[in-house]
Phi, psi and omega in degrees: 000314180296321178296320179297320180294322178295316180295320178297318180295319178297318180294320180297316179294322179295316179295322178296321179294319179296315180298320180294319179297316180294328179295321175298322178294321178298317178294319181294328179299331181265358183286132181293345180283346178295121190281076181254359176083010182297329183281001175271001185235142180251002178061032179089357182295318181297318178293323179295324177294314182289336174275000178064028171276336178231122182223358181197182183301320181294316177298320180298314180299317178297316179301313183296318181296316178294321178299317182290326175294320178295322177297315180296315184288325186266321191252333180300325176301326179286320177298313182297316185293323180277335175293317182281342179219074186278073180237160179299316182298318180291321177299315181299317182294311184289328177297318179295319181296315181293324179299324179280340184276322183296131192258352176233146187293325180296313179295322180294315179295322178296319179297316180293318180298312181291320180294319178296317179295317180297318180294319179297314181294315182298319180295330180275326187272311186271068184290346177287352177241081186298337181295337177298314180293319181293321178296317180295315182298315180295319182295318180293317182293327180281330179072015183257359182245129178273345182065053174295146192298312186299308179294327177295316179299315179298319178301312182295317178303315180297320183285337177263011171087016179276135181280166190301314181298318180294319182295324180289319175296322180297321180294319177295320179298315182296322177296315178299314180300314185290320181288326176290324175298319178297321179297325178295315181287341176267009175064028174276334183206148178277173182302316179291318177298325178295319179295319178296315180299316180299319180293322180292324184280339186309314179298325178294319180295322178296318178296319178294322179297315179294326180296319187252008185285148172061037179259149177288162181299331180297340180271355183298134183202164175269135174248348180226073183297334179297319179296323178295319179295316181296318179299324179295341179274358186300324181294344181265358180294138181292316176229140182208149180264328186252164178281335180207000000 
């Protein structure tokens, strides 16, 4: 009996150590210092400014809210599905579906660029999850995976032990963080104003996350087609700071 208790205690401590290590990986996945290329994209904000749809703080806030609702309706189903089933087969299936779903070339290329970078970095950094490297290697050799950002992010979240609700909120947070960062560099808002804006929008983002959370891929849809159209015009800008 005493020997069984000792073995149980050792197993509990070992599992606790593994969980703690994965928790550090979860935090690092959300760290802006992770070189995934997210700050090279404005999510259509730069094109919206030049089209004069966004010209000040109020317009910016409206743009961000519509962008985040579109993110929730279109991309959270892919994040959720790969988080709950982080396998190569599921990634391949959802990657193909999202590739066919995205309606503008600028957004599609941005998704592939960020997803490819995220997968490369994750496979190199999170060595405690060897399946990340094997999934990436098999996908590259087969040539059938484009590595779109949303399903790749969900896959990594699932493999580092993040539950579905947290991974979906994390995806919304990263989108909000990156577009507000882009607004700062486009001189729409200063650094302190950006921090205030992010805090003000957070309750709205939580409501949007709950609205679109835990939905199947079949429910994925566009809620702001105008923003999608504007982003598609980014490649025609005479001068631009961002890739999308």
